[in-house]
Steps between C-alpha positions, in 0.01 A plus 500: 500500500542856381631746755245761607595853397634721778307799629772725359469336160122543499532866595761564232282332239198704608707820496619420148146441374366817663793701363433368151132594521572847640753582230262376231213706640676813623207741471258264672751411773567867577126574508435205732772618736340845501158354586652297783674814626173694488332240722798505736497880529122519548541250784766728651255792486244292686728404789716812539389851588557794267746762630466863396829662402482692172164411341308793649784733405484372142124555495520854639773591251285362219199694628698826488599415141143410399380830647711681243835570669793482255781647714694202638603702806132529595407131464535356851360240738523416873858367476633761260505627141478287188851391403415270208463574127166564335412142404468427871220757522326365190501136614401580856228735375341193340537314829349799683188479286486121515518495880247774586758774557736250661258398775432147371821337620362156416468592132847649496648184650338284233642726228847474652459123531437493124807722448708252700365200308564672166852579613563139594366380162717748309813411698432127456448545127825696482689226684357242261665678209818342636505146362753386763300621798433259785123534534526455877616862508150609395358402837746728679342814355185422702674472835532846650290607794635854475430545128141380543469751783641780282233431239179419685549590867671836439412575134819691424549642152822296479291198403350684204843618386644149532216355290569743214879461529482120494275515195765713329767241588289232333460716189871582483597133524256433214678779306189720496703812568237758410236345726762437767599868501135604522429284805830585669413868452158436653674331795734797545188717484375328817831501688837587357683190626417351159802701384722234661441279194605768252876421469431138404215601269734745328769237448249249361355752255840617374617143450187380323364812331806722459557854623249692283202278584605477864505880516154505344367273774656722768327798340172306512546449875565870553194596294283267709628650825444855384159405363394341829607808690370756251202624709747587776792604279300771324377630834833509684770271367751572778250381758423180309853384423629615838246287685446204267869441419673623815832316481647663811223399739625420852320215677447435871739255665222335702353352179830387348514123465855506362680758715359458851858454626612851401491814716238745372753768402690251283179361351385845389842623386574595141821296523306176540282594203808574287671176608195290412472671162864415424447137604182480290669635188808283556294181522307590186825567313652171620199293393465690173864445409545140620163357401262723306740634233762223477405395146512865389857569614419648838313805620726756329467327165121485534496871582676571172855564617768360264634292786432131552640379831383150410418314183154576363336333204160673486407858421220699669166408347620159380470302822229263617502475877391164641166526680637376832788748470263791447297401807815460708641836391178687580455338841869543585482867412201537731657326800821701460290814529325369812826388659640852454185683610543773759206354688278196450153506654294189565278553196803516269523122535230479232745657254727197487366204698363322193839513328707366790437130445575528127830678566603256772436206266739665253784489753726204577392497865373173649122472512510508879687834491248645252208402723680637806554838333132521404398414856737755654378779270138412575575502874673840475190653343279348769701644791340817636633749586815477285784340695874568450588131467216443255629789288848349498358162400315663210821658372679165523224329300504771233880479478498120464239509223674774302851360551408143401318629193807702403724193529269282289633417155273528194249703699419708192475322165479691171476349154564664164248679282154331490271457207322820404170558678606302805538808718261781578614809314 
C-alpha cells in the first residue's frame, strides 16, 4: 500500500505549482495581488476611523495656490507652510477638486486605497522580475497596519511619493532609464526623499549607458524639476527652492521614531547632522566599491581615475546589470538613506516598507530572523509616542539588514556588453 503524502509534502507541492503559475503569469499575478490589497484596504477603511493630521493643511495650501499665490513663503495651512516641491501642489490640487475642496474624506480615502493597491501591484511586479524570488515574500508586502494607516487613514503625501518612486524602481530594473528618470523626478517633485535613490541610479546608468548618456539623463531630471517649479521660480526662485528643497530643516524630537533616546539639544545639534552625513556617505562608498563597481575596477576606476584598486574587466557603458542586482542596489541605497536620516517620522515608513522583505531575502539570515526583523520594525512604527527602546530596536534592525547585505557575496552581478538595442538609450 502506497504511503500517504505528508502534509509538508503536499504544501511544498502546492507551493511549487503556485510559484510556477505566478512566474508564468507575472502581470496577472501582480494585478490580482493589487485587487486583493484594494479589498483589504477598503475593509480597513470601514472598520477604522479616519484621523485628521495633515489632510486639511494640504487642502488649505492647495487652495492658496489655486487662488493665484505663487510665493512659496505665502502658501500655508493650519500646521505650517508648504515644504514640498511643486508636483505635490499639482497632484493634491486634483484631489482637492475631486473631493469637493477636501471635504469629501470618503472619496479621498478611496483614491488613496487605489494608490496603495497600485503600489502593491507595482512592487509585486518588480519583485517578480527576479527569477529566483520566493513568491511567499509577495504576501509580506500586504502585512503592515501602519502603512495602510499612512495611506488611507491619514492620507499623507508620502504614499503618493512612494508610488511614483516604486514605479521608477520597476522601470530602472527593466532598463527603461528615460522613463525611470521621469517618474523618479515626479516622485522628488512630491517629496524630496526620492533623492535617496539617486546614488544607485547614477551607478546603474554609468555602468550600462556610459558617462555621456548618464549625464544626459541627469540633465533631464533637472529640467523636469525646474519645469515643475517654473510658476514659482519665475515669481521668486529663492522662496521656492528654500522651502521645497530645505536640506537643513530641523525636526521636532517628539515625532522622531529613530532618535527618541537622545536629549533634545543633541538631537537638534549640527554635530549629529554632520556625523550622520559622514556615515551615509561612507556606507554608500563602501557598497559602491565592494559591490556596485567591482567588475569595473572599483569606484575610482569607474569615476575615470587611472587607478584600479581591484581587477576590472568592464568599461563604463558596456555592462549589463542583472535585474535582481539592480533592484537590490536601488532598495539598499534607499534604506541606507533612511538609516542615516536625522529624523524618521511615522509616515516615512511608506518610503521603504515594501522593499524590506526583498532585501531581507537577499541576506544569509535564517528565515526566522528575517521574519523577526520585519515584526520588530512594524512594532516600532506602531508604538506611539516614540519610545527610546523602540528607537534603539529600529537602529539595530537597520544595522543588521545593511551589514548582512554588505557581507553577502555576489550581491551585484554584472555581465559584459549586451546585444545592441537591449538597453534603453
